[in-house]
BAMILO-420175 format. One record per atom (N, C-alpha, C): chain; atom name; x, y, z. Coordinates in steps of 0.05 Angstrom, whole numbers, plus 5000, padded with zeros to 4 digits. Layout:
<atom selo="A" marfi="CA" x="X" y="Y" z="Z"/>
...
This chain:
<atom selo="A" marfi="N" x="2113" y="6400" z="6415"/>
<atom selo="A" marfi="CA" x="2139" y="6385" z="6421"/>
<atom selo="A" marfi="C" x="2159" y="6400" z="6443"/>
<atom selo="A" marfi="N" x="2160" y="6383" z="6463"/>
<atom selo="A" marfi="CA" x="2178" y="6397" z="6484"/>
<atom selo="A" marfi="C" x="2204" y="6397" z="6478"/>
<atom selo="A" marfi="N" x="2224" y="6413" z="6492"/>
<atom selo="A" marfi="CA" x="2252" y="6418" z="6488"/>
<atom selo="A" marfi="C" x="2268" y="6393" z="6495"/>
<atom selo="A" marfi="N" x="2290" y="6384" z="6480"/>
<atom selo="A" marfi="CA" x="2301" y="6367" z="6489"/>
<atom selo="A" marfi="C" x="2317" y="6371" z="6521"/>
<atom selo="A" marfi="N" x="2316" y="6348" z="6532"/>
<atom selo="A" marfi="CA" x="2332" y="6347" z="6555"/>
<atom selo="A" marfi="C" x="2359" y="6356" z="6556"/>
<atom selo="A" marfi="N" x="2365" y="6374" z="6572"/>
<atom selo="A" marfi="CA" x="2392" y="6385" z="6571"/>
<atom selo="A" marfi="C" x="2410" y="6371" z="6593"/>
<atom selo="A" marfi="N" x="2429" y="6355" z="6587"/>
<atom selo="A" marfi="CA" x="2447" y="6345" z="6609"/>
<atom selo="A" marfi="C" x="2465" y="6364" z="6619"/>
<atom selo="A" marfi="N" x="2465" y="6361" z="6648"/>
<atom selo="A" marfi="CA" x="2485" y="6383" z="6664"/>
<atom selo="A" marfi="C" x="2510" y="6364" z="6666"/>
<atom selo="A" marfi="N" x="2529" y="6382" z="6659"/>
<atom selo="A" marfi="CA" x="2557" y="6365" z="6664"/>
<atom selo="A" marfi="C" x="2571" y="6381" z="6687"/>
<atom selo="A" marfi="N" x="2580" y="6365" z="6702"/>
<atom selo="A" marfi="CA" x="2596" y="6379" z="6728"/>
<atom selo="A" marfi="C" x="2625" y="6383" z="6714"/>
<atom selo="A" marfi="N" x="2635" y="6407" z="6710"/>
<atom selo="A" marfi="CA" x="2659" y="6417" z="6702"/>
<atom selo="A" marfi="C" x="2674" y="6419" z="6728"/>
<atom selo="A" marfi="N" x="2694" y="6399" z="6729"/>
<atom selo="A" marfi="CA" x="2717" y="6403" z="6752"/>
<atom selo="A" marfi="C" x="2729" y="6432" z="6755"/>
<atom selo="A" marfi="N" x="2740" y="6444" z="6778"/>
<atom selo="A" marfi="CA" x="2745" y="6470" z="6776"/>
<atom selo="A" marfi="C" x="2773" y="6466" z="6765"/>
<atom selo="A" marfi="N" x="2784" y="6487" z="6749"/>
<atom selo="A" marfi="CA" x="2810" y="6490" z="6741"/>
<atom selo="A" marfi="C" x="2830" y="6486" z="6760"/>
<atom selo="A" marfi="N" x="2850" y="6468" z="6750"/>
<atom selo="A" marfi="CA" x="2874" y="6461" z="6770"/>
<atom selo="A" marfi="C" x="2892" y="6489" z="6769"/>
<atom selo="A" marfi="N" x="2900" y="6492" z="6796"/>
<atom selo="A" marfi="CA" x="2917" y="6515" z="6794"/>
<atom selo="A" marfi="C" x="2939" y="6516" z="6773"/>
<atom selo="A" marfi="N" x="2945" y="6542" z="6768"/>
<atom selo="A" marfi="CA" x="2967" y="6543" z="6746"/>
<atom selo="A" marfi="C" x="2998" y="6538" z="6761"/>
<atom selo="A" marfi="N" x="3011" y="6526" z="6744"/>
<atom selo="A" marfi="CA" x="3038" y="6518" z="6753"/>
<atom selo="A" marfi="C" x="3056" y="6544" z="6749"/>
<atom selo="A" marfi="N" x="3078" y="6545" z="6763"/>
<atom selo="A" marfi="CA" x="3093" y="6567" z="6763"/>
<atom selo="A" marfi="C" x="3104" y="6566" z="6734"/>
<atom selo="A" marfi="N" x="3111" y="6546" z="6723"/>
<atom selo="A" marfi="CA" x="3121" y="6545" z="6693"/>
<atom selo="A" marfi="C" x="3101" y="6556" z="6675"/>
<atom selo="A" marfi="N" x="3077" y="6549" z="6675"/>
<atom selo="A" marfi="CA" x="3055" y="6561" z="6660"/>
<atom selo="A" marfi="C" x="3050" y="6588" z="6661"/>
<atom selo="A" marfi="N" x="3051" y="6600" z="6689"/>
<atom selo="A" marfi="CA" x="3044" y="6628" z="6695"/>
<atom selo="A" marfi="C" x="3071" y="6643" z="6680"/>
<atom selo="A" marfi="N" x="3096" y="6631" z="6685"/>
<atom selo="A" marfi="CA" x="3120" y="6648" z="6676"/>
<atom selo="A" marfi="C" x="3113" y="6646" z="6646"/>
<atom selo="A" marfi="N" x="3109" y="6628" z="6627"/>
<atom selo="A" marfi="CA" x="3106" y="6627" z="6601"/>
<atom selo="A" marfi="C" x="3082" y="6648" z="6595"/>
<atom selo="A" marfi="N" x="3061" y="6648" z="6607"/>
<atom selo="A" marfi="CA" x="3037" y="6663" z="6597"/>
<atom selo="A" marfi="C" x="3050" y="6693" z="6603"/>
<atom selo="A" marfi="N" x="3064" y="6701" z="6621"/>
<atom selo="A" marfi="CA" x="3075" y="6728" z="6627"/>
<atom selo="A" marfi="C" x="3089" y="6737" z="6606"/>
<atom selo="A" marfi="N" x="3106" y="6718" z="6594"/>
<atom selo="A" marfi="CA" x="3125" y="6723" z="6574"/>
<atom selo="A" marfi="C" x="3107" y="6731" z="6546"/>
<atom selo="A" marfi="N" x="3087" y="6714" z="6543"/>
<atom selo="A" marfi="CA" x="3072" y="6720" z="6521"/>
<atom selo="A" marfi="C" x="3053" y="6744" z="6526"/>
<atom selo="A" marfi="N" x="3050" y="6752" z="6549"/>
<atom selo="A" marfi="CA" x="3034" y="6780" z="6551"/>
<atom selo="A" marfi="C" x="3054" y="6805" z="6544"/>
<atom selo="A" marfi="N" x="3076" y="6798" z="6549"/>
<atom selo="A" marfi="CA" x="3101" y="6819" z="6547"/>
<atom selo="A" marfi="C" x="3103" y="6822" z="6520"/>
<atom selo="A" marfi="N" x="3105" y="6797" z="6506"/>
<atom selo="A" marfi="CA" x="3107" y="6802" z="6481"/>
<atom selo="A" marfi="C" x="3085" y="6815" z="6461"/>
<atom selo="A" marfi="N" x="3056" y="6807" z="6472"/>
<atom selo="A" marfi="CA" x="3037" y="6823" z="6459"/>
<atom selo="A" marfi="C" x="3037" y="6855" z="6466"/>
<atom selo="A" marfi="N" x="3043" y="6859" z="6492"/>
<atom selo="A" marfi="CA" x="3045" y="6887" z="6497"/>
<atom selo="A" marfi="C" x="3065" y="6902" z="6479"/>
<atom selo="A" marfi="N" x="3094" y="6891" z="6476"/>
<atom selo="A" marfi="CA" x="3117" y="6898" z="6467"/>
<atom selo="A" marfi="C" x="3109" y="6903" z="6435"/>
<atom selo="A" marfi="N" x="3088" y="6886" z="6421"/>
<atom selo="A" marfi="CA" x="3084" y="6891" z="6395"/>
<atom selo="A" marfi="C" x="3069" y="6919" z="6389"/>
<atom selo="A" marfi="N" x="3056" y="6928" z="6410"/>
<atom selo="A" marfi="CA" x="3044" y="6954" z="6403"/>
<atom selo="A" marfi="C" x="3017" y="6952" z="6390"/>
<atom selo="A" marfi="N" x="3006" y="6927" z="6387"/>
<atom selo="A" marfi="CA" x="2981" y="6918" z="6374"/>
<atom selo="A" marfi="C" x="2960" y="6919" z="6387"/>
<atom selo="A" marfi="N" x="2962" y="6919" z="6414"/>
<atom selo="A" marfi="CA" x="2938" y="6913" z="6432"/>
<atom selo="A" marfi="C" x="2923" y="6940" z="6435"/>
<atom selo="A" marfi="N" x="2899" y="6940" z="6435"/>
<atom selo="A" marfi="CA" x="2880" y="6959" z="6439"/>
<atom selo="A" marfi="C" x="2886" y="6965" z="6470"/>
<atom selo="A" marfi="N" x="2874" y="6994" z="6479"/>
<atom selo="A" marfi="CA" x="2872" y="6998" z="6503"/>
<atom selo="A" marfi="C" x="2863" y="6981" z="6524"/>
<atom selo="A" marfi="N" x="2834" y="6974" z="6515"/>
<atom selo="A" marfi="CA" x="2825" y="6956" z="6536"/>
<atom selo="A" marfi="C" x="2844" y="6929" z="6539"/>
<atom selo="A" marfi="N" x="2847" y="6916" z="6516"/>
<atom selo="A" marfi="CA" x="2867" y="6893" z="6516"/>
<atom selo="A" marfi="C" x="2890" y="6897" z="6534"/>
<atom selo="A" marfi="N" x="2899" y="6922" z="6526"/>
<atom selo="A" marfi="CA" x="2926" y="6926" z="6547"/>
<atom selo="A" marfi="C" x="2922" y="6924" z="6574"/>
<atom selo="A" marfi="N" x="2897" y="6936" z="6579"/>
<atom selo="A" marfi="CA" x="2892" y="6941" z="6611"/>
<atom selo="A" marfi="C" x="2885" y="6911" z="6621"/>
<atom selo="A" marfi="N" x="2870" y="6897" z="6606"/>
<atom selo="A" marfi="CA" x="2866" y="6865" z="6617"/>
<atom selo="A" marfi="C" x="2893" y="6850" z="6614"/>
<atom selo="A" marfi="N" x="2911" y="6855" z="6596"/>
<atom selo="A" marfi="CA" x="2937" y="6841" z="6600"/>
<atom selo="A" marfi="C" x="2954" y="6845" z="6622"/>
<atom selo="A" marfi="N" x="2950" y="6875" z="6629"/>
<atom selo="A" marfi="CA" x="2968" y="6886" z="6646"/>
<atom selo="A" marfi="C" x="2959" y="6873" z="6676"/>
<atom selo="A" marfi="N" x="2933" y="6871" z="6678"/>
<atom selo="A" marfi="CA" x="2919" y="6861" z="6703"/>
<atom selo="A" marfi="C" x="2923" y="6832" z="6705"/>
<atom selo="A" marfi="N" x="2926" y="6817" z="6682"/>
<atom selo="A" marfi="CA" x="2928" y="6787" z="6686"/>
<atom selo="A" marfi="C" x="2956" y="6782" z="6687"/>
<atom selo="A" marfi="N" x="2971" y="6803" z="6678"/>
<atom selo="A" marfi="CA" x="3006" y="6797" z="6678"/>
<atom selo="A" marfi="C" x="3010" y="6803" z="6711"/>
<atom selo="A" marfi="N" x="2998" y="6824" z="6724"/>
<atom selo="A" marfi="CA" x="3003" y="6828" z="6751"/>
<atom selo="A" marfi="C" x="2994" y="6803" z="6772"/>
<atom selo="A" marfi="N" x="2970" y="6795" z="6762"/>
<atom selo="A" marfi="CA" x="2958" y="6766" z="6779"/>
<atom selo="A" marfi="C" x="2982" y="6746" z="6776"/>
<atom selo="A" marfi="N" x="2987" y="6743" z="6753"/>
<atom selo="A" marfi="CA" x="3009" y="6714" z="6748"/>
<atom selo="A" marfi="C" x="3039" y="6723" z="6760"/>
<atom selo="A" marfi="N" x="3047" y="6749" z="6761"/>
<atom selo="A" marfi="CA" x="3071" y="6755" z="6773"/>
<atom selo="A" marfi="C" x="3070" y="6749" z="6801"/>
<atom selo="A" marfi="N" x="3049" y="6758" z="6816"/>
<atom selo="A" marfi="CA" x="3047" y="6753" z="6845"/>
<atom selo="A" marfi="C" x="3041" y="6725" z="6851"/>
<atom selo="A" marfi="N" x="3031" y="6712" z="6830"/>
<atom selo="A" marfi="CA" x="3029" y="6680" z="6836"/>
<atom selo="A" marfi="C" x="3056" y="6667" z="6835"/>
<atom selo="A" marfi="N" x="3073" y="6673" z="6818"/>
<atom selo="A" marfi="CA" x="3100" y="6669" z="6812"/>
<atom selo="A" marfi="C" x="3117" y="6674" z="6837"/>
<atom selo="A" marfi="N" x="3115" y="6698" z="6847"/>
<atom selo="A" marfi="CA" x="3129" y="6708" z="6869"/>
<atom selo="A" marfi="C" x="3124" y="6695" z="6893"/>
<atom selo="A" marfi="N" x="3099" y="6684" z="6896"/>
<atom selo="A" marfi="CA" x="3091" y="6667" z="6917"/>
<atom selo="A" marfi="C" x="3097" y="6643" z="6916"/>
<atom selo="A" marfi="N" x="3102" y="6634" z="6896"/>
<atom selo="A" marfi="CA" x="3113" y="6603" z="6894"/>
<atom selo="A" marfi="C" x="3142" y="6604" z="6897"/>
<atom selo="A" marfi="N" x="3157" y="6623" z="6891"/>
<atom selo="A" marfi="CA" x="3185" y="6627" z="6891"/>
<atom selo="A" marfi="C" x="3189" y="6630" z="6922"/>
<atom selo="A" marfi="N" x="3171" y="6646" z="6938"/>
<atom selo="A" marfi="CA" x="3175" y="6656" z="6967"/>
<atom selo="A" marfi="C" x="3174" y="6623" z="6981"/>
<atom selo="A" marfi="N" x="3153" y="6611" z="6973"/>
<atom selo="A" marfi="CA" x="3146" y="6583" z="6985"/>
<atom selo="A" marfi="C" x="3168" y="6565" z="6981"/>
<atom selo="A" marfi="N" x="3181" y="6562" z="6958"/>
<atom selo="A" marfi="CA" x="3204" y="6545" z="6955"/>
<atom selo="A" marfi="C" x="3230" y="6555" z="6968"/>
<atom selo="A" marfi="N" x="3232" y="6584" z="6971"/>
<atom selo="A" marfi="CA" x="3254" y="6594" z="6988"/>
<atom selo="A" marfi="C" x="3254" y="6589" z="7015"/>
<atom selo="A" marfi="N" x="3225" y="6592" z="7026"/>
<atom selo="A" marfi="CA" x="3219" y="6585" z="7057"/>
<atom selo="A" marfi="C" x="3224" y="6555" z="7060"/>
<atom selo="A" marfi="N" x="3217" y="6536" z="7042"/>
<atom selo="A" marfi="CA" x="3224" y="6505" z="7048"/>
<atom selo="A" marfi="C" x="3251" y="6496" z="7044"/>
<atom selo="A" marfi="N" x="3268" y="6510" z="7025"/>
<atom selo="A" marfi="CA" x="3294" y="6508" z="7025"/>
<atom selo="A" marfi="C" x="3311" y="6517" z="7052"/>
<atom selo="A" marfi="N" x="3299" y="6540" z="7059"/>
<atom selo="A" marfi="CA" x="3310" y="6551" z="7086"/>
<atom selo="A" marfi="C" x="3305" y="6533" z="7111"/>
<atom selo="A" marfi="N" x="3285" y="6522" z="7112"/>
<atom selo="A" marfi="CA" x="3273" y="6503" z="7133"/>
<atom selo="A" marfi="C" x="3292" y="6475" z="7127"/>
<atom selo="A" marfi="N" x="3296" y="6465" z="7103"/>
<atom selo="A" marfi="CA" x="3310" y="6444" z="7099"/>
<atom selo="A" marfi="C" x="3338" y="6451" z="7111"/>
<atom selo="A" marfi="N" x="3354" y="6472" z="7103"/>
<atom selo="A" marfi="CA" x="3383" y="6480" z="7114"/>
<atom selo="A" marfi="C" x="3381" y="6478" z="7140"/>
<atom selo="A" marfi="N" x="3362" y="6488" z="7155"/>
<atom selo="A" marfi="CA" x="3357" y="6488" z="7183"/>
<atom selo="A" marfi="C" x="3356" y="6466" z="7197"/>
<atom selo="A" marfi="N" x="3341" y="6445" z="7184"/>
<atom selo="A" marfi="CA" x="3340" y="6415" z="7196"/>
<atom selo="A" marfi="C" x="3364" y="6405" z="7188"/>
<atom selo="A" marfi="N" x="3381" y="6411" z="7166"/>
<atom selo="A" marfi="CA" x="3404" y="6396" z="7164"/>
<atom selo="A" marfi="C" x="3424" y="6408" z="7188"/>
<atom selo="A" marfi="N" x="3426" y="6433" z="7192"/>
<atom selo="A" marfi="CA" x="3443" y="6445" z="7211"/>
<atom selo="A" marfi="C" x="3441" y="6433" z="7240"/>
<atom selo="A" marfi="N" x="3413" y="6428" z="7250"/>
<atom selo="A" marfi="CA" x="3407" y="6419" z="7272"/>
<atom selo="A" marfi="C" x="3415" y="6388" z="7275"/>
<atom selo="A" marfi="N" x="3409" y="6374" z="7249"/>
<atom selo="A" marfi="CA" x="3422" y="6348" z="7254"/>
<atom selo="A" marfi="C" x="3449" y="6343" z="7256"/>
<atom selo="A" marfi="N" x="3462" y="6363" z="7243"/>
<atom selo="A" marfi="CA" x="3491" y="6361" z="7242"/>
<atom selo="A" marfi="C" x="3503" y="6369" z="7269"/>
<atom selo="A" marfi="N" x="3488" y="6390" z="7285"/>
<atom selo="A" marfi="CA" x="3495" y="6398" z="7310"/>
<atom selo="A" marfi="C" x="3495" y="6371" z="7328"/>
<atom selo="A" marfi="N" x="3469" y="6360" z="7327"/>
<atom selo="A" marfi="CA" x="3463" y="6339" z="7340"/>
<atom selo="A" marfi="C" x="3482" y="6316" z="7342"/>
<atom selo="A" marfi="N" x="3491" y="6313" z="7318"/>
<atom selo="A" marfi="CA" x="3511" y="6290" z="7309"/>
<atom selo="A" marfi="C" x="3540" y="6295" z="7323"/>
<atom selo="A" marfi="N" x="3547" y="6323" z="7322"/>
<atom selo="A" marfi="CA" x="3571" y="6328" z="7333"/>
<atom selo="A" marfi="C" x="3570" y="6334" z="7363"/>
<atom selo="A" marfi="N" x="3550" y="6337" z="7376"/>
<atom selo="A" marfi="CA" x="3542" y="6338" z="7405"/>
<atom selo="A" marfi="C" x="3542" y="6311" z="7419"/>
<atom selo="A" marfi="N" x="3536" y="6292" z="7402"/>
<atom selo="A" marfi="CA" x="3533" y="6263" z="7411"/>
<atom selo="A" marfi="C" x="3560" y="6253" z="7420"/>
<atom selo="A" marfi="N" x="3562" y="6238" z="7445"/>
<atom selo="A" marfi="CA" x="3589" y="6226" z="7453"/>
<atom selo="A" marfi="C" x="3596" y="6210" z="7435"/>
């Protein structure tokens, strides 16, 4: 008797985590660490995951800040052009 054919499924790559989801996970990690119940290995894993998530959040915030700054500059240029027009 031959083994049954295994179907291969293409699993799509995980969608990038949103800022909100990353921030919520950081809060979960902090609660777990604060509980004092995590083992040393779990603590190391949680700290590493938390660091990665905090870096992702910081990157997202920087991108939003840069976009807002660009928007303000675009508005300033438009206003100056309107004021300079005869």
